[in-house]
C-alpha positions as CSV (number, residue, x, y, z in Angstrom):
1,M,116.2,115.1,126.5
2,L,113.8,112.4,125.0
3,N,113.9,114.1,121.8
4,R,117.4,114.0,121.5
5,E,118.0,110.5,123.0
6,F,115.2,108.7,121.0
7,R,116.6,110.2,117.7
8,A,119.7,108.6,118.6
9,L,118.1,105.2,119.0
10,F,116.7,105.5,115.5
11,V,119.8,106.8,113.7
12,A,121.7,103.9,115.1
13,E,119.6,101.5,113.1
14,L,118.6,103.2,110.1
15,P,118.5,100.9,107.0
16,E,120.1,101.1,103.5
17,R,117.1,99.5,101.9
18,R,113.3,99.8,101.7
19,T,111.8,99.7,105.1
20,A,108.3,100.0,106.7
21,L,106.9,101.0,110.1
22,L,104.0,98.8,111.7
23,L,101.5,101.6,112.4
24,S,98.8,100.6,114.9
25,G,97.1,103.8,115.5
26,G,98.4,104.1,119.1
27,I,101.1,106.5,120.7
28,D,104.0,104.3,120.6
29,S,103.9,103.5,116.7
30,A,102.9,107.1,115.9
31,L,106.0,108.5,117.8
32,A,108.3,106.0,116.0
33,L,107.0,107.2,112.8
34,A,107.5,111.0,113.7
35,L,111.1,110.0,114.8
36,L,111.7,108.1,111.6
37,R,110.7,111.1,109.7
38,A,112.7,113.3,111.8
39,V,115.7,111.7,111.1
40,G,115.3,111.4,107.5
41,C,113.9,108.0,107.1
42,E,110.8,107.6,104.6
43,P,109.1,104.3,105.6
44,V,105.9,102.8,104.2
45,S,103.3,102.6,107.0
46,I,101.5,99.2,107.4
47,T,98.2,98.7,109.5
48,A,96.3,95.7,110.1
49,G,92.9,95.7,111.7
50,A,89.5,94.0,111.7
51,L,86.9,95.4,109.4
52,G,85.6,98.4,110.9
53,A,88.3,98.8,113.6
54,P,88.5,102.5,114.4
55,D,92.5,102.0,114.4
56,L,92.6,102.0,110.6
57,E,91.2,105.6,110.5
58,H,93.4,107.0,113.2
59,A,96.7,105.2,111.5
60,E,95.6,106.9,108.2
61,R,95.4,110.2,109.9
62,V,99.1,109.7,111.3
63,A,100.4,108.6,108.1
64,R,98.9,111.4,106.2
65,A,100.3,113.9,108.8
66,F,104.0,112.7,108.1
67,D,103.3,112.3,104.2
68,T,104.1,108.7,104.2
69,P,102.4,105.9,102.1
70,W,99.9,103.8,103.8
71,E,99.0,100.3,103.5
72,P,95.9,99.0,105.1
73,C,95.3,95.3,105.9
74,V,91.9,94.7,106.6
75,F,90.8,91.3,108.4
76,A,87.5,89.6,108.2
77,A,86.2,86.5,110.0
78,E,87.4,84.3,107.2
79,D,90.7,85.7,106.9
80,V,91.1,84.9,110.6
81,R,90.0,81.2,110.1
82,E,92.3,80.7,107.3
83,R,95.4,82.0,109.1
84,L,94.8,80.5,112.4
85,P,96.4,77.1,111.7
86,A,99.7,78.8,110.9
87,I,99.6,80.9,113.7
88,V,98.3,78.5,116.8
89,P,101.6,76.6,116.8
90,D,103.9,79.4,117.3
91,F,101.7,81.6,119.7
92,G,98.8,79.3,120.9
93,A,100.5,78.6,124.3
94,G,100.7,82.4,125.1
95,G,96.8,82.7,125.2
96,L,94.0,84.1,123.3
97,L,95.5,87.8,123.0
98,T,98.8,86.4,121.9
99,V,97.2,84.6,119.0
100,A,95.2,87.7,118.1
101,S,98.5,89.7,118.3
102,G,100.1,87.0,116.1
103,L,97.4,87.4,113.5
104,V,97.8,91.1,113.5
105,L,101.6,90.7,112.9
106,D,101.3,87.9,110.4
107,R,99.2,90.2,108.1
108,C,101.5,93.1,108.3
109,F,104.5,91.1,107.6
110,A,102.9,89.3,104.6
111,R,102.2,92.7,103.1
112,A,105.6,93.9,103.9
113,A,107.0,91.0,102.0
114,E,104.7,91.4,99.0
115,L,106.1,95.0,98.7
116,G,109.5,93.9,98.8
117,I,110.1,95.3,102.4
118,T,113.5,94.0,103.9
119,H,113.5,95.9,107.1
120,V,110.5,96.4,109.5
121,W,110.3,99.0,112.6
122,A,107.9,98.5,115.5
123,G,107.3,101.1,118.2
124,N,106.5,98.6,121.0
125,G,108.3,99.1,124.4
126,L,107.3,102.4,125.7
127,D,104.6,100.9,127.6
128,V,107.0,98.7,129.6
129,L,109.7,101.4,130.1
130,F,107.7,104.5,130.4
131,G,104.6,103.2,132.4
132,G,102.0,103.3,129.7
133,G,98.4,102.6,131.2
134,V,99.4,102.3,135.0
135,P,97.3,104.7,137.2
136,M,99.5,107.2,138.9
137,Q,98.4,105.9,142.5
138,T,99.9,102.5,141.8
139,I,103.4,103.6,141.7
140,E,105.6,105.3,144.3
141,V,105.7,108.8,142.9
142,Q,107.3,110.4,145.7
143,A,110.1,108.0,145.8
144,G,110.9,108.6,142.3
145,H,110.2,105.0,141.0
146,T,109.2,104.2,137.6
147,F,106.8,101.9,136.3
148,H,109.5,99.7,134.6
149,E,111.6,99.0,137.9
150,R,109.0,96.4,138.6
151,F,110.1,94.6,135.4
152,W,113.9,95.5,135.4
153,S,115.1,92.2,136.8
154,Y,113.0,90.2,134.0
155,T,113.6,92.5,131.2
156,L,117.3,93.3,131.4
157,P,118.6,90.1,130.7
158,L,116.6,89.8,127.5
159,L,117.5,93.4,126.5
160,E,121.1,92.4,126.9
161,R,120.6,89.5,124.5
162,R,118.5,91.5,122.1
163,E,115.5,89.4,122.4
164,D,111.9,90.3,122.1
165,P,110.3,89.2,125.3
166,L,107.2,87.6,123.6
167,N,109.2,86.8,120.7
168,L,106.3,87.7,118.3
169,Y,108.4,89.7,116.1
170,G,111.3,87.6,116.1
171,V,109.2,84.7,114.8
172,M,107.5,86.8,112.2
173,G,110.8,88.3,110.9
174,K,112.4,84.7,110.5
175,R,109.3,83.5,108.7
176,Y,109.1,86.1,106.1
177,G,113.0,86.9,106.1
178,I,112.6,90.7,107.3
179,R,114.8,92.4,109.6
180,V,113.1,93.7,112.6
181,S,114.0,96.9,114.6
182,M,112.4,97.8,118.0
183,P,114.4,100.8,119.2
184,F,112.2,101.4,122.3
185,E,112.7,97.7,123.4
186,T,116.4,97.8,124.1
187,L,119.0,98.1,126.6
188,A,119.7,101.9,125.5
189,A,116.0,102.7,125.6
190,A,115.8,101.3,129.2
191,K,118.8,103.3,130.5
192,I,117.0,106.4,129.0
193,A,113.9,105.4,130.9
194,R,115.7,105.1,134.2
195,R,116.7,108.7,133.9
196,V,113.1,109.9,134.0
197,D,111.6,109.9,137.4
198,A,107.8,109.0,138.0
199,A,106.6,112.4,138.9
200,T,107.8,113.4,135.4
201,L,106.3,110.4,133.7
202,Y,102.7,111.1,135.3
203,R,102.8,114.7,135.1
204,D,99.2,116.2,135.8
205,G,98.0,112.4,136.1
206,S,98.5,111.4,132.4
207,D,100.8,108.1,132.1
208,K,103.5,108.6,129.7
209,A,103.2,112.4,130.0
210,P,106.5,113.5,128.3
211,V,106.3,110.9,125.5
212,R,103.0,112.3,124.6
213,T,104.1,115.7,124.7
214,L,107.2,114.9,122.4
215,A,104.8,113.1,120.1
216,E,102.6,116.2,119.5
217,R,105.5,118.3,119.3
218,L,106.9,116.1,116.5
219,G,103.7,116.5,114.5
220,V,101.2,113.7,115.7
221,P,97.8,114.9,115.2
222,A,96.2,116.6,118.4
223,G,94.2,114.1,120.1
224,L,95.7,111.0,118.9
225,A,98.6,111.1,121.1
226,A,96.4,110.5,124.1
227,R,93.9,107.9,122.7
228,P,94.2,104.2,123.3
229,K,94.6,101.9,120.4
230,D,91.8,99.4,119.7
231,A,93.7,96.8,117.5
232,L,92.9,94.0,119.9
233,Q,89.7,95.2,121.5
234,R,87.0,92.5,122.3
235,S,84.4,93.7,120.0
236,S,85.8,96.2,117.2
237,G,89.5,94.6,116.9
238,M,91.2,91.2,116.1
239,F,90.1,89.8,119.3
240,G,86.5,90.2,118.2
241,A,87.0,88.6,114.9
242,L,89.2,85.7,116.3
243,R,86.4,85.3,119.3
244,H,83.6,84.9,116.5
245,V,85.6,82.2,114.6
246,M,86.4,80.2,117.7
247,I,82.9,80.4,119.1
248,E,81.4,79.3,115.7
249,D,84.1,76.5,115.2
250,A,83.6,75.5,118.7
251,S,79.8,75.3,118.3
252,R,80.0,73.2,115.2
253,L,82.5,70.7,116.5
254,C,82.0,70.5,120.1
255,P,79.1,68.5,121.7
256,D,77.4,71.2,123.8
257,P,76.4,74.7,122.5
258,Y,78.7,77.6,123.7
259,Q,77.0,79.9,126.2
260,P,78.8,83.3,126.5
261,V,79.7,84.3,130.2
262,D,80.9,87.9,130.1
263,D,81.4,89.8,126.5
264,D,83.8,92.1,128.7
265,H,86.2,89.8,129.8
266,E,88.4,86.9,128.2
267,D,86.5,83.5,128.5
268,P,89.1,80.8,128.9
269,Y,86.5,78.3,127.8
270,V,86.5,79.9,124.5
271,E,90.1,79.2,124.2
272,L,90.0,75.8,125.3
273,R,87.1,75.0,123.1
274,Y,88.8,76.3,120.2
275,F,92.0,74.3,120.5
276,I,89.8,71.2,121.2
277,A,88.0,71.9,118.0
278,L,91.1,72.7,116.2
279,L,92.4,69.3,117.1
280,S,89.6,67.3,116.5
281,R,89.5,68.7,112.7
282,A,93.1,67.7,112.5
283,M,92.4,64.1,113.7
284,T,89.2,63.9,111.4
285,D,91.2,65.2,108.2
286,R,94.0,62.6,108.9
287,K,91.6,59.8,109.6
288,R,93.2,58.9,112.7
289,P,91.2,56.2,114.9
290,G,89.7,57.2,118.3
291,G,88.0,60.3,119.5
292,F,87.6,62.5,122.5
293,S,85.4,62.1,125.6
């Protein structure tokens, strides 16, 4: 059923011009690539990641499996520092991880624009609708309730208006003049999800079980359908590069040295220090009077 219904979602938005897929190395985008190829689309796959991030290797394997061109966009700390002033005004209010996501998307969309791409696909949405990452014991399996039911009242109005809940993709699409399609984050996809009960979603204790099974049947390499992606991980992904820049800039521009509290969790003080540092730098550059206490 998912195979049939998902293909219909993608066929409904097939473009006539050159297109690209944002390939993260996770299950959602890998399945999106499998479905695009299954319905006759030949996208360029674009992956952005911090230097040394394992997602780059995994995404390349997926792209190779489907014989699609692959464009890696590798980030170092200096690239993060260079793009932050353009990202923070749009995504800073969403917090550190949203800024990190914005950096990843900005790099992907910039590369798409360089390649003359006019239509970009994204595979996000499956986690919300099909219960990705939620332990089986936290949902009412016996009652047949699925994970997305909790979000239904919030998500439904957005889907009816075809709005991205975080608006990350919408902002980037407008910035680069590129059309964005997210077939899994639509009202049609939500209706499909409501037809799948929790016992099926969490078959054998694995989250998104039928989605992962479909991905493997459509050719996603064995093992990749079950692995988590690392794009925003604390140490190896974009979050690590962003955090490094924040600490370095804050240490240079704030009066007291930064002392890490816990490397395994987001430290709100790093976020606060960075924004203070960014504002301080802007005031210094413009030679405004006054300062910070």
